[in-house]
Each structure stands twice: as C-alpha cells, then as structure tokens.
N, C-alpha and C positions, 0 to 999 in steps of 0.2 A: 246944657245938652250939646254934645259935640258931634262932629261929622267924621265918619270912618269909611275909608275905601279899602276893601279887602280883595286882593288878588289871590285866587285860589280859594275863594270863599264858599265854593260849592262842595269842597272836599270835607273829609272827616273832621279835621280840626276847625276848619272854616265855618261849618254849620253850627258847631257848638259855640264858637266864639261870637258869631253874629247874633245868636240867641241871647248870649250873656250881655252883649252890648245893648241890644234892644231892651232887655229887662232893666238895664241901668239907665234907660231913657235916651239913648243916643240914636242918631240917624245912621243907617248902614247902607252903603252901596257895594254890591258884589259885582266884580268884573267877571263876566262869563263868556266863554267861547261858544256857548249854545244859545242861539237866538230864541229857541223855544222857551227858555227860562224867563225872558224879558217880559212876557205877558203874565207871568205868575207872581208879580210883586205883591207882598202882603205886609200889612202894618208899617213898621218903620224900615223894612228891608226892601230895597229895589235893585234891579239888575241892569247893568249896562254892558253892551257888547264890546268885546275887544278881541284882537287877533295878534298875539305876541309874535307869531312867526312873521307877520307883515308889519310889525312895529306900529300897530293901529289900535286906537281907542276911539269909539264913536265920536265923530267930530262935533256933534250937537251937544255933547256932554262936557261940562267944565265945573270945577268946584274950587272954592277958595277956603282958606283956614281949615284944612282937613288933615287928618292923620292917616298915613298909609300903613297897611299891614300886608306884607307879601308872604304868602304861603304856597305860591304856585310852583309846580314842578311835577314831572312824570314820576309815578310810583316806582321806586327802585326795586321793590320786591315782586313786581307784577309778573315779570317773565325773565328768562335767561339773559345774561349780559353778552349778547353778541356785539360785534363792533358797531353795528348800526344802532342797537339799543343804547349802547353807551353814549353815542353821539346825541341821541334823542334825549337822554336823561340830562346831559350837560346843557344842551341847547335850550331845553324847556325852562331851565333855571335862568340862564343868561338872557334869553329873549324876553322873559317876563320883566326882569329888572331893567333891562335896556329900554323897553317900551315905557315903563313908568318913569324912568330918568328923562326920556325925550319929552314926555308930557309935562313934567315939572319944569324942564328947561325952557319950554315954550309957553309956560304959565297956563296951560290947559288945566293943570292941577297945581294949586298953590299950597304945598304941603308944609306942615309945621314939624313933622317927625316921621321917621320910618322905623318900623319893626320888620326885620327880614329874617326869614327862617334859614337855618343851616342844620347840621346834624352832627351827632357825636361820632358818626363815621369819619369825621375829621381826625380823630385820635387813632393811634395804632392799637396793637394787641399787647396786653400786659396786665399784671396784677397790681401795679402801682396805681395810686389814685391820680387821675388826670385832672388838672385845673386848666383854666382858660389860657394860661401862659404857656402850656406845653405845646411842643411842635407836633405837626402831623407826620405822616410817613408818605411813601410813594405809591400806596394802594390807589385803586381807581376812585373809591369814595372819598378818600382824603384829598386827592388832587382836585376832584370835583368840588368839594366843599371850599377849598382855598379860592378857586376861581369864582364860585358863587358869592363868597364873602367879599372878595375884591370888587365885584360888581355892585354890591350894596354900599361899600365905603365911598364909592364915587359920588354918592348923594351929598356928602359933606362939601364937595366943591360947589354945590348949589345952596350951601348954608342950611342944609336939612340935617338935624341931628339923627344919628343912626344907632339902633340897638340890634345886635345879631343874637338870635337864639340858636344855640346848638342843642337840638332836640333829641331826647332819648327815645326809647321804644314806647310808643303811646298805647296805653291800655284803655279800651272802651268797649261798650256793648255792641255797637253796630258794625264796627270795622276794626282793622288793625291787627296786631299780633295776637291778641286774646283769641280771636276767632280761629286763627291757625292752630293754636294750641288745643282749642276745644274740639276741632273736627274729629280726631281719633278718640278723644275722651267720650264723645257721644256713644261710642261703641264699647266703652269700658277699658280702653287701651290708652296708655300714655306714650306718645312717641317722643323720645328724648334724643336730641342731637349729641352724638359722641357720649362721653361719660356724664354730661350734664353739670360739670363743675365750672363751666365758663360763667363769668359774671355779666349780667345784663343790667344796664342802667335804664330805668323805666320811669314813666310818669303817667299819672291818671289823666284821662281826657279833661276832667273838670279843672285840674291844676294847670295843665298847659294852656287852657283857655284863659284862666285867671292870670297866669303869669304874663301872657301876651298883652292882656289888658293893662296889667300893672306897669309893664315897661312903657307902654304907649301913653297911659294917662299921666305918668310921672316924667315923661320925656327923658328916660334913662339913655345913656350913651355907653357903647362898648360891647364886649362879648359876654354873654351869660349862658352858662350851661342850664338847659331846661330839663332837669332830671330830679327825681325824688331824692331825699337825703340818704336813703339806705338802699343801694343797689342790691340785687339778689342773684344767687346762682339759678341756673335753669332748673335744677332739681328742687330748689326751694319754691320757685314759682309754680312748678307742676304740682308739688305737694299741697300748696295752698288751694289749687283748683280741685284736686282729688277729693278734698273734704266736702266739696259741693257736688260731687259726681256719683250718681248711683245708676246701675251697679258699676263697680270697678273691678277689673280682672287682673291686669298685668301692666308692667312697664317694659317697653321695648327700647333698647338703646340702639340708635341707628349709627353704624360705624362711619368713620370719616370718609372712607373711599366711596361708600354708597351715596353719601351726601354730595360729594364732589361729582359723581356721575349724574345725580338728579339735578343739581343746581348749577354745576359749572363753577365759574369764578365767584358767584354769589355765596358759595359755601364758606368762603373766608369770613364773611360777616356773621354767619350763623355760628361758626365755631370759635370765634375770637372772644376774649374777655375784654370788656371796656368798662372799667371801674371809674366812674366820673363824679367829681365833686360838685355839690350844689351850694357850697359855702358862700360863694360870692353873692349870689342873689339873696340868700338868707341875710347876709350882712347889710344888704340894701333895704331890708325890712319886709321882704316877702315871706309869708308863712304858708306852708303846705297843708292842705286838708288831709292828704293821704301820704304819709311819709314812710310807712312800712308796707311791704308787699301783702301781708295778711289782711290788713284793713282795706287795702285797695281791692283785692280779689273778693273779699266778703261783700263789699259795696256793689261790685259789678255783677256778682253771681247770686246775690241774695234773692 
C-alpha cells in the first residue's frame, strides 16, 4: 500500500484518479484550497489545506515515502482569455508546483516521484503527427506549457524523478469537453466549429486516470503524451454522439469569425488540429481501454 498526495485532486481527473488509487488499496491525500473539504474525509481519502498563492501547506501535515501527483491549475476553457485571466492561468500552475517544491525541499514532503500534468496545447497547429520531441510554438498555451513543464523539471534537482503528462481532451460523463458537445445535442442540434475537419487528440477519463497511476507506480521519467492512439476529427466525434441522441434534427457549422467573436483568442484552440502520437507510452507497456472514439462515446453515453 502506497501513499499518494494529489494536488488538484478535487477536480475532474483528480476525483477519478483518487477513486482508482483507493480501489487499488492506496492512501490518498488531496491538497485542497477549500477548508470545508477537510471535514469530509472518507475511507482512504483525506484532505489537507493548502494555499499555493501563499506558498503554504498546512504546517501540521508532513509525509514521507510518498508519491506526488500534480493536476492543479485554473481551467483554461472556463472564460475568455483576458490579460488578467492569462496571468491567472499561468500563475495557478507555477504557484502549485513551486509550493510543492518548497515542501519537498524543506522535507515536509519526502517524495519518491512526481507526475505533473501538462497539455497537448504545447504543440502547434498542423496535420503532422506530433511526438514528445516536437517543439511548441509561440501561442499562449504553448508558452504556458513550457513554463509549466520547466517548473516540474526543477524537482530533479531534489533527486525526485519526474514524469510529465501532456494531456489531450479528456472525455467523461460529469465534466469536460463531452458536456460542451452535448449541450446543443440535447435539443437535436449539433454545433460544429468551422467545417469540423480539425483533428482532436482525446482520451477517456478512465484511461487518463490509469495512465497517471501507471506512470507513478512504475516511476517513469520523461514526457509522455496522454492521448488515445486514434485521434479523431470533430465531425467524427459528433457523429459518434449523434448515434446516441434522439431526436436529431440538424448540424450547424459555426463559422470561424463567429467563434472568434464568442471566444476571443481561445478560438485558436477550438479551430486548430493537434494530431498527437501515443506511441511512446504504448512502447512503455501501457494499454488503453478505449483507443477508438466510437467505443469511448459508446461507453460514456450508453
């Protein structure tokens, strides 16, 4: 039985991951910014207060021989990217890692491994298949991911092995991109950004949780794309959802200029193709439960 500390453990991925870890017999500590959570500890999961903005973790808490999993960071799709929001998105990621780093440095946490989240927003727009060795571009998300990853690599200075997950679009029932696609489908309408030909690299919520656990339990080091083996076009994703939607009336293609008016700079990410390879993690021995979009959507909408 191991000890896991999850930063960002109250979020969409974190909740699934902590449930998986507990099912596997591990102890889980979720770092939370909400003091109300602390009184609601259950089973093998407990909560510890932290405030990354102030570089603070509850001083009464310490742990040795533990594995760290960092999923913390403001939701990039929550609202428009004003200059203030951009600063918040970046700061939320760097503050979290810097707070964990300080806790390891002063031995409040004696960590044996770190898994830290990043995103496929690191890669640019293009139809070529991106691997972990490919460079990013100068877009906001790419530069954010570079700084985010650099903050994670610092842990190597403390002799903590690091694995970075560049996560794709996570599909699950309770939250994430699936719900955004389903909102208009509830009324029999499919809202498709642009022509729908852009490629999205996606991953099922169960697989991202399993992959995170796999990297941690095997103490892998390096960068790994956390995406299913077969990326899909937006049209293909929508078509898979339509088979489960009744009634269905029409597809509406939302033109680029309207998306740019609605979303501002964030429209870049909705409109771009990011075709990302999962070959590296598969060569490490990880197998996906959901490698095709049809089986993924069937599972989530059944």
